[in-house]
N, C-alpha and C positions, 0 to 999 in steps of 0.2 A: 695685090689686092684685086679681087674679082670685080669686073666692070659693074655688076649690079650692086655690089657693096659700095663702090665709088659713087654710084647714082644716089643711093640712100644717104650717104654722108654729105654729098653736095646738096641734096634736097633739104634735109633737116638742118644742116649747118646754115643754109640760106634762110630757112624759116626762123631760126634763132636770132638772125639779124634783121628780120623783116624784109628780106630781099626777095620779093615775089617774082621778079623777073628771072632770077637764077632758078628759082623753084619751077617756074613755067618751062624753062629749058630742059628740065628733067622729065617732063610729061610727054607722053605719046599724043599725037594729034587727035586720036580717038580715045583719049583717056576716059575712064569711068571712076566715079568716087561715090562711096556710100558710107554713111554713119547714122547716128541717131536722128539727125535732122535732115541731112541732104541725101539725095539720090540723083547724081548729076552725070552728064555725058558731054563729050566734046568740049566746046569752048566754055561751057559752064564751069568746068573744073578749074582752069586757070583763073577765071573770074572770081571763083570762091576764094582761092588763095590770095588774090589781090585784095579782095574785100576784107579778109581776116587780118592780113598784114597792115592794112590801112586803118584799122579800128583805132579809135581814140584811146590813148593809154597803152596801146600796143599789146603784145602778147609775149610772155616769157616761155621759152621752149627748152626742155632738156630731154635728150634721147639717149638710149642705151640698148644693150642686148640686141645688136644687129646680127641677123643670120640670113644668108642667101645661098641660092644655088643657081643653076643656069636659067631657071624660069621664075622662081618665086623668092620672096624675101619676107622677113618679119622684123619688126622693131617695136620696142616698148618706149613710150615717151610720156612726158607729163607737161602740162602747160598751166600757166596762171594768167588770168585775164579778168576784166570787168565785163559782166554780162548785163545788158540793158534790154529788157523786154520791149519797151517802147521808148521813144525819145523823151517822154516826160517822166518815165519811171526812174527810180533811184537805181544806180548801178550796184550789182552784187558781185562780190569776189567769188571766182570759181577756180578751184584747183582740180584739174581733170587728169586721170590716169588712163592712158589709151594704149591699146595694142593694135598694131597695124599689120595687115597681111597685104602683100603686094604681088601682082603678077607683072612680069616684065615682058616687053617686046622690043627687040633691038636695043637693049640697054636702057630703055626708057620705061617709066611707070605707065602701064597700060590700064591696070585695074588696082584700085586701092580700097580696102574695106577696113574701116576703123571701128573698134568696139570699145565700149566703156560701160561702167555701171550706171544705167539710166537713172535709177532712184537717187543715187548719190549726186549725179550731175543736176537733176531736176531740183533737188532740195537746195543745193547751193545757188543755182541760177535763178530759180523761180521762188524758192522759199515756201513751197506749198506741200511738200511731201509729209513733213511732220504733222501739220494740221489735218491732212487727209487721214493719215494713220490714226491720229488721236480720235477723230470722229468715227471712222469706219472700222478701225481695228487692223486694217492692212490696206495696201495699195491694190490688191487683187481686184480685178474687175474695172478698175479706174485707170490702170496704166495704159491700156490700148487707146483710150480717149485722149489721155494726156500726150502720148507719143504722136498721135495724129495731129493734135494742135501744134506741137513742136515742129513737125514736118511742114505743116501749112505755113507757119511763121517763117521758117527757114526758106521755103520756096518763095514767099513774098519778098523776103530780104534780098535774095539773089536776083530775082526778076527786076526789082527796083534798082539794084546796083548795075545790072547789065544795061538797063534803060539809060542810065547816066554815064555808061562807059561803052559806047557803040563799037569799040574794037572787039567786043565779045559777042556781037550779033552774028 
């Protein structure tokens, strides 16, 4: 098995068990991560995986379709978790389908870009897409604002987590 494929299996296998420490061992020290909410670099990346694995109720992860070469990799995965916008809001179940593109450096994950259907995620996590479409006829013109709010919220969550976990400073 290619060393990069081993890294992907180790990383996502550990994720499925909530083992953030093993996941972190798969990351390059200058790792970068980007998805619909986060745009992280360096120590922020392992902090995010720690934060996600530590979430109340956990996260269920299933991955498949792993492909790699000497520099890049792809994996499709799905996860189930409860999303809570704020500590006082009711949790909402999310089933997210994600495609990950990875760039490796020395057998470690250097850059990870996760993509998913934003509208589907937002409707499950926030429960506001259907009402927006009902009122305005589509999400067009409102998606940029919503994505900005999601990124601001994610940034605040990771900053708060890092503040409480100084090992990521």
